[in-house]
Each structure stands twice: as structure tokens, then as C-alpha cells.
PyMOL Python script that loads the backbone (N, CA, C, O; Angstrom):
from pymol import cmd

cmd.read_pdbstr("""\
ATOM      1  N   MET A   1      20.937  -4.284  29.048  1.00  0.00           N
ATOM      2  CA  MET A   1      21.368  -4.835  27.617  1.00  0.00           C
ATOM      3  C   MET A   1      21.953  -3.870  26.902  1.00  0.00           C
ATOM      4  O   MET A   1      21.531  -2.720  27.025  1.00  0.00           O
ATOM      5  N   PRO A   2      22.971  -4.139  26.072  1.00  0.00           N
ATOM      6  CA  PRO A   2      23.457  -3.155  25.080  1.00  0.00           C
ATOM      7  C   PRO A   2      22.728  -2.567  24.158  1.00  0.00           C
ATOM      8  O   PRO A   2      22.084  -3.395  23.513  1.00  0.00           O
ATOM      9  N   GLY A   3      22.533  -1.277  23.770  1.00  0.00           N
ATOM     10  CA  GLY A   3      22.137  -0.614  22.852  1.00  0.00           C
ATOM     11  C   GLY A   3      20.535  -0.483  23.061  1.00  0.00           C
ATOM     12  O   GLY A   3      19.771  -0.292  22.115  1.00  0.00           O
ATOM     13  N   PHE A   4      20.118  -0.607  24.385  1.00  0.00           N
ATOM     14  CA  PHE A   4      18.643  -0.255  24.742  1.00  0.00           C
ATOM     15  C   PHE A   4      18.811   0.729  25.952  1.00  0.00           C
ATOM     16  O   PHE A   4      17.807   0.872  26.650  1.00  0.00           O
ATOM     17  N   ASP A   5      19.820   1.354  26.262  1.00  0.00           N
ATOM     18  CA  ASP A   5      19.922   2.612  27.161  1.00  0.00           C
ATOM     19  C   ASP A   5      20.188   3.956  26.718  1.00  0.00           C
ATOM     20  O   ASP A   5      20.358   4.996  27.354  1.00  0.00           O
ATOM     21  N   SER A   6      20.186   3.679  25.367  1.00  0.00           N
ATOM     22  CA  SER A   6      20.637   5.240  24.610  1.00  0.00           C
ATOM     23  C   SER A   6      19.060   5.690  24.529  1.00  0.00           C
ATOM     24  O   SER A   6      18.053   5.009  24.335  1.00  0.00           O
ATOM     25  N   ALA A   7      19.258   7.322  24.786  1.00  0.00           N
ATOM     26  CA  ALA A   7      18.044   8.291  24.282  1.00  0.00           C
ATOM     27  C   ALA A   7      17.244   8.224  23.164  1.00  0.00           C
ATOM     28  O   ALA A   7      17.869   8.207  22.103  1.00  0.00           O
ATOM     29  N   PRO A   8      15.833   8.173  23.079  1.00  0.00           N
ATOM     30  CA  PRO A   8      15.184   8.144  21.831  1.00  0.00           C
ATOM     31  C   PRO A   8      15.441   9.167  20.974  1.00  0.00           C
ATOM     32  O   PRO A   8      15.883  10.236  21.395  1.00  0.00           O
ATOM     33  N   ALA A   9      15.207   8.964  19.762  1.00  0.00           N
ATOM     34  CA  ALA A   9      15.508   9.966  18.524  1.00  0.00           C
ATOM     35  C   ALA A   9      14.577  10.978  19.137  1.00  0.00           C
ATOM     36  O   ALA A   9      13.765  10.852  20.055  1.00  0.00           O
ATOM     37  N   ALA A  10      14.898  12.002  18.404  1.00  0.00           N
ATOM     38  CA  ALA A  10      13.976  13.328  18.731  1.00  0.00           C
ATOM     39  C   ALA A  10      12.678  13.171  17.783  1.00  0.00           C
ATOM     40  O   ALA A  10      12.624  12.306  16.909  1.00  0.00           O
ATOM     41  N   PRO A  11      11.809  13.939  17.998  1.00  0.00           N
ATOM     42  CA  PRO A  11      10.618  13.628  17.116  1.00  0.00           C
ATOM     43  C   PRO A  11      10.715  14.345  16.227  1.00  0.00           C
ATOM     44  O   PRO A  11      11.330  15.409  16.294  1.00  0.00           O
ATOM     45  N   GLU A  12      10.002  13.828  14.983  1.00  0.00           N
ATOM     46  CA  GLU A  12      10.092  14.936  13.498  1.00  0.00           C
ATOM     47  C   GLU A  12       9.116  16.326  13.711  1.00  0.00           C
ATOM     48  O   GLU A  12       8.024  16.180  14.259  1.00  0.00           O
ATOM     49  N   PRO A  13       9.424  17.274  13.391  1.00  0.00           N
ATOM     50  CA  PRO A  13       8.688  18.358  13.342  1.00  0.00           C
ATOM     51  C   PRO A  13       7.378  18.306  12.817  1.00  0.00           C
ATOM     52  O   PRO A  13       7.215  17.745  11.733  1.00  0.00           O
ATOM     53  N   HIS A  14       6.244  18.894  13.522  1.00  0.00           N
ATOM     54  CA  HIS A  14       4.989  18.457  13.120  1.00  0.00           C
ATOM     55  C   HIS A  14       4.331  19.853  11.979  1.00  0.00           C
ATOM     56  O   HIS A  14       4.121  21.006  12.358  1.00  0.00           O
ATOM     57  N   ASP A  15       4.194  19.515  11.077  1.00  0.00           N
ATOM     58  CA  ASP A  15       3.902  20.477  10.210  1.00  0.00           C
ATOM     59  C   ASP A  15       2.439  19.980   9.515  1.00  0.00           C
ATOM     60  O   ASP A  15       2.211  18.987   8.824  1.00  0.00           O
ATOM     61  N   LEU A  16       1.532  21.069   9.974  1.00  0.00           N
ATOM     62  CA  LEU A  16       0.080  20.637   9.868  1.00  0.00           C
ATOM     63  C   LEU A  16      -0.123  20.340   8.458  1.00  0.00           C
ATOM     64  O   LEU A  16      -0.630  19.288   8.069  1.00  0.00           O
ATOM     65  N   ARG A  17       0.415  21.598   7.435  1.00  0.00           N
ATOM     66  CA  ARG A  17       0.095  21.199   5.999  1.00  0.00           C
ATOM     67  C   ARG A  17       0.725  19.849   5.269  1.00  0.00           C
ATOM     68  O   ARG A  17       0.289  19.213   4.310  1.00  0.00           O
ATOM     69  N   THR A  18       1.795  19.665   5.996  1.00  0.00           N
ATOM     70  CA  THR A  18       2.401  18.406   5.168  1.00  0.00           C
ATOM     71  C   THR A  18       1.742  17.167   5.806  1.00  0.00           C
ATOM     72  O   THR A  18       1.885  16.081   5.245  1.00  0.00           O
ATOM     73  N   ALA A  19       1.048  17.260   6.917  1.00  0.00           N
ATOM     74  CA  ALA A  19       0.404  16.074   7.495  1.00  0.00           C
ATOM     75  C   ALA A  19      -0.725  16.041   6.551  1.00  0.00           C
ATOM     76  O   ALA A  19      -0.833  15.183   5.675  1.00  0.00           O
ATOM     77  N   ARG A  20      -1.515  16.943   6.741  1.00  0.00           N
ATOM     78  CA  ARG A  20      -2.798  16.923   5.392  1.00  0.00           C
ATOM     79  C   ARG A  20      -2.300  16.313   4.529  1.00  0.00           C
ATOM     80  O   ARG A  20      -2.680  15.142   4.503  1.00  0.00           O
ATOM     81  N   ARG A  21      -1.362  16.674   3.533  1.00  0.00           N
ATOM     82  CA  ARG A  21      -1.094  16.186   2.338  1.00  0.00           C
ATOM     83  C   ARG A  21      -0.621  14.871   2.306  1.00  0.00           C
ATOM     84  O   ARG A  21      -0.796  14.138   1.333  1.00  0.00           O
ATOM     85  N   ASN A  22       0.043  14.494   3.448  1.00  0.00           N
ATOM     86  CA  ASN A  22       0.226  12.842   3.575  1.00  0.00           C
ATOM     87  C   ASN A  22      -0.774  12.129   3.631  1.00  0.00           C
ATOM     88  O   ASN A  22      -0.966  11.125   2.945  1.00  0.00           O
ATOM     89  N   LYS A  23      -1.673  12.694   4.650  1.00  0.00           N
ATOM     90  CA  LYS A  23      -3.233  12.309   4.895  1.00  0.00           C
ATOM     91  C   LYS A  23      -3.981  11.723   3.438  1.00  0.00           C
ATOM     92  O   LYS A  23      -4.491  10.632   3.183  1.00  0.00           O
ATOM     93  N   ARG A  24      -3.812  12.876   2.679  1.00  0.00           N
ATOM     94  CA  ARG A  24      -4.393  12.925   1.442  1.00  0.00           C
ATOM     95  C   ARG A  24      -4.144  11.977   0.419  1.00  0.00           C
ATOM     96  O   ARG A  24      -4.970  11.670  -0.441  1.00  0.00           O
ATOM     97  N   TYR A  25      -2.678  11.387   0.545  1.00  0.00           N
ATOM     98  CA  TYR A  25      -2.172  10.500  -0.282  1.00  0.00           C
ATOM     99  C   TYR A  25      -2.619   9.204   0.114  1.00  0.00           C
ATOM    100  O   TYR A  25      -2.977   8.303  -0.644  1.00  0.00           O
ATOM    101  N   GLY A  26      -2.568   9.176   1.442  1.00  0.00           N
ATOM    102  CA  GLY A  26      -2.772   7.777   2.133  1.00  0.00           C
ATOM    103  C   GLY A  26      -4.112   7.311   1.632  1.00  0.00           C
ATOM    104  O   GLY A  26      -4.301   6.178   1.189  1.00  0.00           O
ATOM    105  N   LEU A  27      -4.975   8.186   1.719  1.00  0.00           N
ATOM    106  CA  LEU A  27      -6.543   8.113   1.618  1.00  0.00           C
ATOM    107  C   LEU A  27      -6.716   7.433  -0.027  1.00  0.00           C
ATOM    108  O   LEU A  27      -7.254   6.373  -0.348  1.00  0.00           O
ATOM    109  N   ILE A  28      -5.997   8.546  -0.961  1.00  0.00           N
ATOM    110  CA  ILE A  28      -6.284   8.095  -2.082  1.00  0.00           C
ATOM    111  C   ILE A  28      -5.607   6.779  -2.590  1.00  0.00           C
ATOM    112  O   ILE A  28      -6.148   6.149  -3.499  1.00  0.00           O
ATOM    113  N   LEU A  29      -4.439   6.348  -2.026  1.00  0.00           N
ATOM    114  CA  LEU A  29      -3.765   5.180  -2.440  1.00  0.00           C
ATOM    115  C   LEU A  29      -4.685   4.114  -1.791  1.00  0.00           C
ATOM    116  O   LEU A  29      -5.024   3.179  -2.517  1.00  0.00           O
ATOM    117  N   PHE A  30      -5.181   4.145  -0.360  1.00  0.00           N
ATOM    118  CA  PHE A  30      -6.107   3.452  -0.147  1.00  0.00           C
ATOM    119  C   PHE A  30      -7.497   3.125  -0.800  1.00  0.00           C
ATOM    120  O   PHE A  30      -8.161   2.091  -0.718  1.00  0.00           O
ATOM    121  N   ALA A  31      -7.741   4.250  -1.445  1.00  0.00           N
ATOM    122  CA  ALA A  31      -9.093   3.938  -2.278  1.00  0.00           C
ATOM    123  C   ALA A  31      -8.902   3.001  -3.193  1.00  0.00           C
ATOM    124  O   ALA A  31      -9.681   2.066  -3.377  1.00  0.00           O
ATOM    125  N   ILE A  32      -7.526   3.259  -4.014  1.00  0.00           N
ATOM    126  CA  ILE A  32      -7.038   2.369  -5.226  1.00  0.00           C
ATOM    127  C   ILE A  32      -7.012   1.139  -4.633  1.00  0.00           C
ATOM    128  O   ILE A  32      -7.664   0.265  -5.203  1.00  0.00           O
ATOM    129  N   TYR A  33      -6.364   0.814  -3.530  1.00  0.00           N
ATOM    130  CA  TYR A  33      -6.286  -0.958  -3.252  1.00  0.00           C
ATOM    131  C   TYR A  33      -7.920  -1.235  -2.829  1.00  0.00           C
ATOM    132  O   TYR A  33      -8.472  -2.256  -3.239  1.00  0.00           O
ATOM    133  N   LEU A  34      -8.528  -0.415  -2.120  1.00  0.00           N
ATOM    134  CA  LEU A  34      -9.609  -1.114  -1.805  1.00  0.00           C
ATOM    135  C   LEU A  34     -10.423  -1.277  -3.100  1.00  0.00           C
ATOM    136  O   LEU A  34     -11.089  -2.312  -3.080  1.00  0.00           O
ATOM    137  N   ALA A  35     -10.560  -0.528  -4.249  1.00  0.00           N
ATOM    138  CA  ALA A  35     -11.165  -0.906  -5.259  1.00  0.00           C
ATOM    139  C   ALA A  35     -10.759  -2.066  -6.061  1.00  0.00           C
ATOM    140  O   ALA A  35     -11.567  -2.846  -6.566  1.00  0.00           O
ATOM    141  N   ILE A  36      -9.317  -2.168  -6.178  1.00  0.00           N
ATOM    142  CA  ILE A  36      -8.667  -3.522  -6.428  1.00  0.00           C
ATOM    143  C   ILE A  36      -9.164  -4.559  -5.470  1.00  0.00           C
ATOM    144  O   ILE A  36      -9.516  -5.531  -6.138  1.00  0.00           O
ATOM    145  N   TYR A  37      -9.262  -4.674  -4.772  1.00  0.00           N
ATOM    146  CA  TYR A  37      -9.805  -5.706  -3.563  1.00  0.00           C
ATOM    147  C   TYR A  37     -11.357  -5.870  -3.845  1.00  0.00           C
ATOM    148  O   TYR A  37     -11.839  -6.980  -4.067  1.00  0.00           O
ATOM    149  N   ALA A  38     -12.020  -4.855  -3.828  1.00  0.00           N
ATOM    150  CA  ALA A  38     -13.394  -5.327  -3.886  1.00  0.00           C
ATOM    151  C   ALA A  38     -13.722  -5.984  -5.320  1.00  0.00           C
ATOM    152  O   ALA A  38     -14.488  -6.931  -5.498  1.00  0.00           O
ATOM    153  N   THR A  39     -13.058  -5.358  -6.216  1.00  0.00           N
ATOM    154  CA  THR A  39     -13.547  -6.152  -7.484  1.00  0.00           C
ATOM    155  C   THR A  39     -12.943  -7.647  -7.341  1.00  0.00           C
ATOM    156  O   THR A  39     -13.532  -8.471  -8.041  1.00  0.00           O
ATOM    157  N   PHE A  40     -12.014  -8.080  -6.664  1.00  0.00           N
ATOM    158  CA  PHE A  40     -11.462  -9.235  -6.353  1.00  0.00           C
ATOM    159  C   PHE A  40     -12.477 -10.171  -5.637  1.00  0.00           C
ATOM    160  O   PHE A  40     -12.592 -11.338  -6.010  1.00  0.00           O
ATOM    161  N   VAL A  41     -13.314  -9.601  -4.473  1.00  0.00           N
ATOM    162  CA  VAL A  41     -14.139 -10.176  -3.842  1.00  0.00           C
ATOM    163  C   VAL A  41     -15.443 -10.415  -4.650  1.00  0.00           C
ATOM    164  O   VAL A  41     -16.015 -11.501  -4.562  1.00  0.00           O
ATOM    165  N   VAL A  42     -15.801  -9.667  -5.239  1.00  0.00           N
ATOM    166  CA  VAL A  42     -16.838  -9.717  -6.127  1.00  0.00           C
ATOM    167  C   VAL A  42     -16.759 -10.569  -7.294  1.00  0.00           C
ATOM    168  O   VAL A  42     -17.728 -11.225  -7.676  1.00  0.00           O
ATOM    169  N   LEU A  43     -15.581 -10.581  -7.901  1.00  0.00           N
ATOM    170  CA  LEU A  43     -15.348 -11.744  -8.831  1.00  0.00           C
ATOM    171  C   LEU A  43     -15.329 -13.134  -8.320  1.00  0.00           C
ATOM    172  O   LEU A  43     -15.645 -14.050  -9.079  1.00  0.00           O
ATOM    173  N   ASN A  44     -14.953 -13.386  -6.984  1.00  0.00           N
ATOM    174  CA  ASN A  44     -14.692 -14.606  -6.468  1.00  0.00           C
ATOM    175  C   ASN A  44     -16.386 -14.725  -6.202  1.00  0.00           C
ATOM    176  O   ASN A  44     -16.814 -15.844  -6.485  1.00  0.00           O
ATOM    177  N   ALA A  45     -17.433 -13.745  -5.700  1.00  0.00           N
ATOM    178  CA  ALA A  45     -18.555 -13.888  -5.393  1.00  0.00           C
ATOM    179  C   ALA A  45     -19.535 -14.251  -6.591  1.00  0.00           C
ATOM    180  O   ALA A  45     -20.442 -15.075  -6.477  1.00  0.00           O
ATOM    181  N   PHE A  46     -19.339 -13.759  -7.400  1.00  0.00           N
ATOM    182  CA  PHE A  46     -20.646 -13.836  -8.419  1.00  0.00           C
ATOM    183  C   PHE A  46     -20.013 -14.199  -9.781  1.00  0.00           C
ATOM    184  O   PHE A  46     -20.827 -14.371 -10.688  1.00  0.00           O
ATOM    185  N   ARG A  47     -18.471 -14.371 -10.140  1.00  0.00           N
ATOM    186  CA  ARG A  47     -17.969 -15.101 -11.330  1.00  0.00           C
ATOM    187  C   ARG A  47     -16.912 -16.050 -10.763  1.00  0.00           C
ATOM    188  O   ARG A  47     -15.746 -15.677 -10.895  1.00  0.00           O
ATOM    189  N   PRO A  48     -17.133 -17.210 -10.157  1.00  0.00           N
ATOM    190  CA  PRO A  48     -16.247 -17.792  -9.803  1.00  0.00           C
ATOM    191  C   PRO A  48     -15.745 -18.874 -10.806  1.00  0.00           C
ATOM    192  O   PRO A  48     -14.764 -19.575 -10.557  1.00  0.00           O
ATOM    193  N   GLU A  49     -16.432 -18.965 -11.891  1.00  0.00           N
ATOM    194  CA  GLU A  49     -16.233 -19.759 -13.098  1.00  0.00           C
ATOM    195  C   GLU A  49     -14.966 -18.845 -13.871  1.00  0.00           C
ATOM    196  O   GLU A  49     -14.213 -19.382 -14.683  1.00  0.00           O
ATOM    197  N   LEU A  50     -14.864 -17.531 -13.526  1.00  0.00           N
ATOM    198  CA  LEU A  50     -13.847 -16.672 -14.155  1.00  0.00           C
ATOM    199  C   LEU A  50     -12.495 -17.033 -13.327  1.00  0.00           C
ATOM    200  O   LEU A  50     -11.390 -17.371 -13.752  1.00  0.00           O
ATOM    201  N   MET A  51     -12.899 -16.870 -12.176  1.00  0.00           N
ATOM    202  CA  MET A  51     -11.434 -17.055 -11.428  1.00  0.00           C
ATOM    203  C   MET A  51     -10.887 -18.533 -11.272  1.00  0.00           C
ATOM    204  O   MET A  51      -9.828 -18.756 -10.684  1.00  0.00           O
ATOM    205  N   ASP A  52     -11.707 -19.579 -11.861  1.00  0.00           N
ATOM    206  CA  ASP A  52     -11.344 -20.883 -11.728  1.00  0.00           C
ATOM    207  C   ASP A  52     -10.500 -21.041 -13.368  1.00  0.00           C
ATOM    208  O   ASP A  52      -9.824 -22.043 -13.601  1.00  0.00           O
ATOM    209  N   ARG A  53     -10.622 -20.194 -14.149  1.00  0.00           N
ATOM    210  CA  ARG A  53      -9.603 -20.439 -15.111  1.00  0.00           C
ATOM    211  C   ARG A  53      -8.287 -20.729 -14.972  1.00  0.00           C
ATOM    212  O   ARG A  53      -7.777 -20.626 -13.857  1.00  0.00           O
ATOM    213  N   THR A  54      -7.663 -21.067 -15.885  1.00  0.00           N
ATOM    214  CA  THR A  54      -6.226 -21.210 -15.825  1.00  0.00           C
ATOM    215  C   THR A  54      -5.647 -20.482 -16.772  1.00  0.00           C
ATOM    216  O   THR A  54      -5.997 -20.512 -17.951  1.00  0.00           O
ATOM    217  N   TRP A  55      -4.480 -19.600 -16.194  1.00  0.00           N
ATOM    218  CA  TRP A  55      -3.497 -19.076 -17.130  1.00  0.00           C
ATOM    219  C   TRP A  55      -2.274 -19.075 -16.517  1.00  0.00           C
ATOM    220  O   TRP A  55      -2.176 -19.002 -15.292  1.00  0.00           O
ATOM    221  N   VAL A  56      -1.384 -19.144 -17.209  1.00  0.00           N
ATOM    222  CA  VAL A  56      -0.055 -19.456 -16.830  1.00  0.00           C
ATOM    223  C   VAL A  56      -0.131 -20.549 -16.169  1.00  0.00           C
ATOM    224  O   VAL A  56       0.367 -20.258 -15.081  1.00  0.00           O
ATOM    225  N   GLY A  57      -0.424 -21.565 -16.141  1.00  0.00           N
ATOM    226  CA  GLY A  57      -0.477 -22.727 -15.203  1.00  0.00           C
ATOM    227  C   GLY A  57      -0.881 -22.697 -13.816  1.00  0.00           C
ATOM    228  O   GLY A  57      -0.706 -23.591 -12.988  1.00  0.00           O
ATOM    229  N   LEU A  58      -1.615 -21.224 -13.594  1.00  0.00           N
ATOM    230  CA  LEU A  58      -2.318 -21.281 -12.164  1.00  0.00           C
ATOM    231  C   LEU A  58      -3.242 -20.595 -12.463  1.00  0.00           C
ATOM    232  O   LEU A  58      -3.153 -19.737 -13.342  1.00  0.00           O
ATOM    233  N   ASN A  59      -4.567 -20.886 -11.642  1.00  0.00           N
ATOM    234  CA  ASN A  59      -5.795 -20.126 -11.930  1.00  0.00           C
ATOM    235  C   ASN A  59      -6.040 -18.982 -11.514  1.00  0.00           C
ATOM    236  O   ASN A  59      -5.339 -18.641 -10.562  1.00  0.00           O
ATOM    237  N   VAL A  60      -6.961 -18.072 -11.962  1.00  0.00           N
ATOM    238  CA  VAL A  60      -6.806 -16.450 -12.087  1.00  0.00           C
ATOM    239  C   VAL A  60      -6.642 -15.857 -10.529  1.00  0.00           C
ATOM    240  O   VAL A  60      -6.059 -14.869 -10.082  1.00  0.00           O
ATOM    241  N   ALA A  61      -7.607 -17.165  -9.772  1.00  0.00           N
ATOM    242  CA  ALA A  61      -7.835 -16.401  -8.545  1.00  0.00           C
ATOM    243  C   ALA A  61      -6.299 -16.284  -7.640  1.00  0.00           C
ATOM    244  O   ALA A  61      -5.947 -15.398  -6.861  1.00  0.00           O
ATOM    245  N   THR A  62      -5.590 -17.493  -8.065  1.00  0.00           N
ATOM    246  CA  THR A  62      -4.228 -17.513  -7.494  1.00  0.00           C
ATOM    247  C   THR A  62      -3.532 -16.129  -7.872  1.00  0.00           C
ATOM    248  O   THR A  62      -3.157 -15.342  -7.003  1.00  0.00           O
ATOM    249  N   LEU A  63      -3.399 -15.910  -9.149  1.00  0.00           N
ATOM    250  CA  LEU A  63      -2.541 -14.712  -9.943  1.00  0.00           C
ATOM    251  C   LEU A  63      -3.083 -13.306  -9.243  1.00  0.00           C
ATOM    252  O   LEU A  63      -2.326 -12.401  -8.892  1.00  0.00           O
ATOM    253  N   TYR A  64      -4.666 -13.283  -9.091  1.00  0.00           N
ATOM    254  CA  TYR A  64      -5.110 -12.084  -8.699  1.00  0.00           C
ATOM    255  C   TYR A  64      -4.656 -11.866  -7.081  1.00  0.00           C
ATOM    256  O   TYR A  64      -4.669 -10.805  -6.457  1.00  0.00           O
ATOM    257  N   GLY A  65      -4.290 -13.074  -6.648  1.00  0.00           N
ATOM    258  CA  GLY A  65      -4.107 -12.997  -5.245  1.00  0.00           C
ATOM    259  C   GLY A  65      -2.822 -12.538  -5.218  1.00  0.00           C
ATOM    260  O   GLY A  65      -2.683 -11.510  -4.555  1.00  0.00           O
ATOM    261  N   PHE A  66      -1.725 -13.032  -5.791  1.00  0.00           N
ATOM    262  CA  PHE A  66      -0.338 -12.378  -5.615  1.00  0.00           C
ATOM    263  C   PHE A  66      -0.117 -10.838  -6.218  1.00  0.00           C
ATOM    264  O   PHE A  66       0.772 -10.048  -5.901  1.00  0.00           O
ATOM    265  N   GLY A  67      -1.315 -10.628  -7.291  1.00  0.00           N
ATOM    266  CA  GLY A  67      -1.147  -9.060  -7.796  1.00  0.00           C
ATOM    267  C   GLY A  67      -1.585  -8.300  -6.426  1.00  0.00           C
ATOM    268  O   GLY A  67      -1.045  -7.202  -6.287  1.00  0.00           O
ATOM    269  N   LEU A  68      -2.581  -8.750  -5.268  1.00  0.00           N
ATOM    270  CA  LEU A  68      -2.923  -7.899  -4.759  1.00  0.00           C
ATOM    271  C   LEU A  68      -1.639  -7.538  -3.650  1.00  0.00           C
ATOM    272  O   LEU A  68      -1.396  -6.482  -3.066  1.00  0.00           O
ATOM    273  N   ILE A  69      -0.993  -8.746  -3.618  1.00  0.00           N
ATOM    274  CA  ILE A  69       0.207  -8.422  -2.299  1.00  0.00           C
ATOM    275  C   ILE A  69       1.204  -7.536  -3.245  1.00  0.00           C
ATOM    276  O   ILE A  69       1.702  -6.589  -2.636  1.00  0.00           O
ATOM    277  N   ILE A  70       1.522  -7.634  -4.361  1.00  0.00           N
ATOM    278  CA  ILE A  70       2.156  -6.767  -5.037  1.00  0.00           C
ATOM    279  C   ILE A  70       1.616  -5.440  -5.338  1.00  0.00           C
ATOM    280  O   ILE A  70       2.391  -4.497  -5.497  1.00  0.00           O
ATOM    281  N   ALA A  71       0.285  -5.286  -5.433  1.00  0.00           N
ATOM    282  CA  ALA A  71      -0.170  -3.860  -5.477  1.00  0.00           C
ATOM    283  C   ALA A  71       0.270  -2.951  -3.979  1.00  0.00           C
ATOM    284  O   ALA A  71       0.688  -1.806  -3.805  1.00  0.00           O
ATOM    285  N   ALA A  72      -0.039  -4.024  -3.099  1.00  0.00           N
ATOM    286  CA  ALA A  72      -0.149  -3.734  -1.620  1.00  0.00           C
ATOM    287  C   ALA A  72       1.392  -3.017  -1.709  1.00  0.00           C
ATOM    288  O   ALA A  72       1.486  -1.791  -1.652  1.00  0.00           O
ATOM    289  N   LEU A  73       2.373  -3.725  -1.828  1.00  0.00           N
ATOM    290  CA  LEU A  73       3.829  -3.195  -1.841  1.00  0.00           C
ATOM    291  C   LEU A  73       4.106  -2.101  -2.602  1.00  0.00           C
ATOM    292  O   LEU A  73       4.541  -1.059  -2.112  1.00  0.00           O
ATOM    293  N   VAL A  74       3.869  -2.267  -3.853  1.00  0.00           N
ATOM    294  CA  VAL A  74       3.910  -1.300  -4.827  1.00  0.00           C
ATOM    295  C   VAL A  74       2.933   0.349  -4.200  1.00  0.00           C
ATOM    296  O   VAL A  74       3.315   1.519  -4.223  1.00  0.00           O
ATOM    297  N   LEU A  75       2.129  -0.016  -3.895  1.00  0.00           N
ATOM    298  CA  LEU A  75       1.321   1.467  -3.237  1.00  0.00           C
ATOM    299  C   LEU A  75       1.804   1.748  -1.777  1.00  0.00           C
ATOM    300  O   LEU A  75       1.439   2.817  -1.289  1.00  0.00           O
ATOM    301  N   ALA A  76       2.509   0.995  -1.092  1.00  0.00           N
ATOM    302  CA  ALA A  76       3.295   1.466   0.372  1.00  0.00           C
ATOM    303  C   ALA A  76       4.688   1.881  -0.209  1.00  0.00           C
ATOM    304  O   ALA A  76       5.201   2.771   0.470  1.00  0.00           O
ATOM    305  N   ALA A  77       5.323   1.542  -1.112  1.00  0.00           N
ATOM    306  CA  ALA A  77       6.475   1.994  -1.514  1.00  0.00           C
ATOM    307  C   ALA A  77       6.003   3.602  -2.316  1.00  0.00           C
ATOM    308  O   ALA A  77       6.674   4.580  -1.985  1.00  0.00           O
ATOM    309  N   LEU A  78       4.939   3.791  -3.272  1.00  0.00           N
ATOM    310  CA  LEU A  78       4.465   5.101  -3.745  1.00  0.00           C
ATOM    311  C   LEU A  78       4.528   6.048  -2.331  1.00  0.00           C
ATOM    312  O   LEU A  78       5.242   7.038  -2.177  1.00  0.00           O
ATOM    313  N   TYR A  79       3.676   5.524  -1.444  1.00  0.00           N
ATOM    314  CA  TYR A  79       3.376   6.199  -0.121  1.00  0.00           C
ATOM    315  C   TYR A  79       4.565   7.027   0.274  1.00  0.00           C
ATOM    316  O   TYR A  79       4.684   8.245   0.401  1.00  0.00           O
ATOM    317  N   GLY A  80       5.447   6.000   0.439  1.00  0.00           N
ATOM    318  CA  GLY A  80       6.696   6.391   1.277  1.00  0.00           C
ATOM    319  C   GLY A  80       7.517   7.158   0.417  1.00  0.00           C
ATOM    320  O   GLY A  80       8.308   7.934   0.954  1.00  0.00           O
ATOM    321  N   TRP A  81       7.478   7.083  -0.857  1.00  0.00           N
ATOM    322  CA  TRP A  81       8.378   8.133  -1.824  1.00  0.00           C
ATOM    323  C   TRP A  81       7.109   9.573  -1.834  1.00  0.00           C
ATOM    324  O   TRP A  81       7.558  10.651  -1.446  1.00  0.00           O
ATOM    325  N   LEU A  82       6.091   9.544  -2.128  1.00  0.00           N
ATOM    326  CA  LEU A  82       5.386  10.715  -1.968  1.00  0.00           C
ATOM    327  C   LEU A  82       5.365  11.523  -0.677  1.00  0.00           C
ATOM    328  O   LEU A  82       5.156  12.736  -0.657  1.00  0.00           O
ATOM    329  N   CYS A  83       5.534  10.976   0.110  1.00  0.00           N
ATOM    330  CA  CYS A  83       5.512  11.645   1.760  1.00  0.00           C
ATOM    331  C   CYS A  83       6.993  11.740   2.186  1.00  0.00           C
ATOM    332  O   CYS A  83       7.156  11.998   3.379  1.00  0.00           O
ATOM    333  N   ARG A  84       8.227  11.563   1.352  1.00  0.00           N
ATOM    334  CA  ARG A  84       9.250  11.820   1.751  1.00  0.00           C
ATOM    335  C   ARG A  84       9.678  12.985   2.164  1.00  0.00           C
ATOM    336  O   ARG A  84       9.076  13.840   1.514  1.00  0.00           O
ATOM    337  N   ALA A  85      10.504  13.532   3.009  1.00  0.00           N
ATOM    338  CA  ALA A  85      10.650  14.698   3.787  1.00  0.00           C
ATOM    339  C   ALA A  85      11.500  15.198   2.796  1.00  0.00           C
ATOM    340  O   ALA A  85      12.456  14.571   2.339  1.00  0.00           O
ATOM    341  N   PRO A  86      11.064  16.638   2.367  1.00  0.00           N
ATOM    342  CA  PRO A  86      11.914  17.643   1.609  1.00  0.00           C
ATOM    343  C   PRO A  86      13.327  17.713   1.611  1.00  0.00           C
ATOM    344  O   PRO A  86      13.818  17.898   2.724  1.00  0.00           O
ATOM    345  N   GLU A  87      14.079  17.618   0.697  1.00  0.00           N
ATOM    346  CA  GLU A  87      15.428  17.831   0.910  1.00  0.00           C
ATOM    347  C   GLU A  87      15.907  19.415   1.606  1.00  0.00           C
ATOM    348  O   GLU A  87      15.215  20.430   1.530  1.00  0.00           O
ATOM    349  N   ALA A  88      16.912  19.339   2.110  1.00  0.00           N
ATOM    350  CA  ALA A  88      17.186  20.583   3.041  1.00  0.00           C
ATOM    351  C   ALA A  88      18.110  21.621   1.782  1.00  0.00           C
ATOM    352  O   ALA A  88      18.988  21.264   0.997  1.00  0.00           O
ATOM    353  N   ALA A  89      17.579  22.795   1.964  1.00  0.00           N
ATOM    354  CA  ALA A  89      18.228  23.717   0.949  1.00  0.00           C
ATOM    355  C   ALA A  89      19.453  24.018   1.493  1.00  0.00           C
ATOM    356  O   ALA A  89      19.684  24.130   2.697  1.00  0.00           O
ATOM    357  N   PRO A  90      20.436  24.179   0.361  1.00  0.00           N
ATOM    358  CA  PRO A  90      21.814  24.329   0.895  1.00  0.00           C
ATOM    359  C   PRO A  90      22.101  25.588   1.215  1.00  0.00           C
ATOM    360  O   PRO A  90      23.208  25.872   1.671  1.00  0.00           O
TER     361      PRO A  90
END
""", "prot")
cmd.dss("prot")
cmd.show_as("cartoon", "prot")
cmd.util.cbc("prot")
cmd.orient("prot")
């Protein structure tokens, strides 16, 4: 099939310092998302009347769920930006 017979791209050079930095960023961003998600779960478990309130035509649980999706996308973009390869020196 066309396009499947080409050689795979060369792997990126592995720099241990960069890998550690990227791992640290990933863990920090994961902890942030985990805190946001844990708050969502705790509110649903122990304060369901709060999550049932209506705001802007939707209940708070639905809005919080959409917020979780948006937060995940924002944190993923932030991770990609933080872990981008440094620009080559001229």
C-alpha cells in the first residue's frame, strides 16, 4: 500500500535531564488535574444538592463535567508547550 513502505523516522535523541524535566512537568500537571477531578467526585458524593443546582440553564454537575474536559485539554496543551524541543542555535 502506498505510504507504508517508507522507513520509520529516526528516534529523537534521548537526554536524561530533559526526560526528567518532562516527567516532573507531567506529574505536576497530573496532580493538578487529579485535585480538580477529586473535588468533582467528592462534591457529587457528599454534596449532591450543590451539583443539582441550575446555572446558565444547566446543572452544576454538567458544567463541571465540561470544565473537566476543557481542563484536560488545556493541561495537555500546556504540557506540550512546556516539553517542546529547544530551538536550535543559529
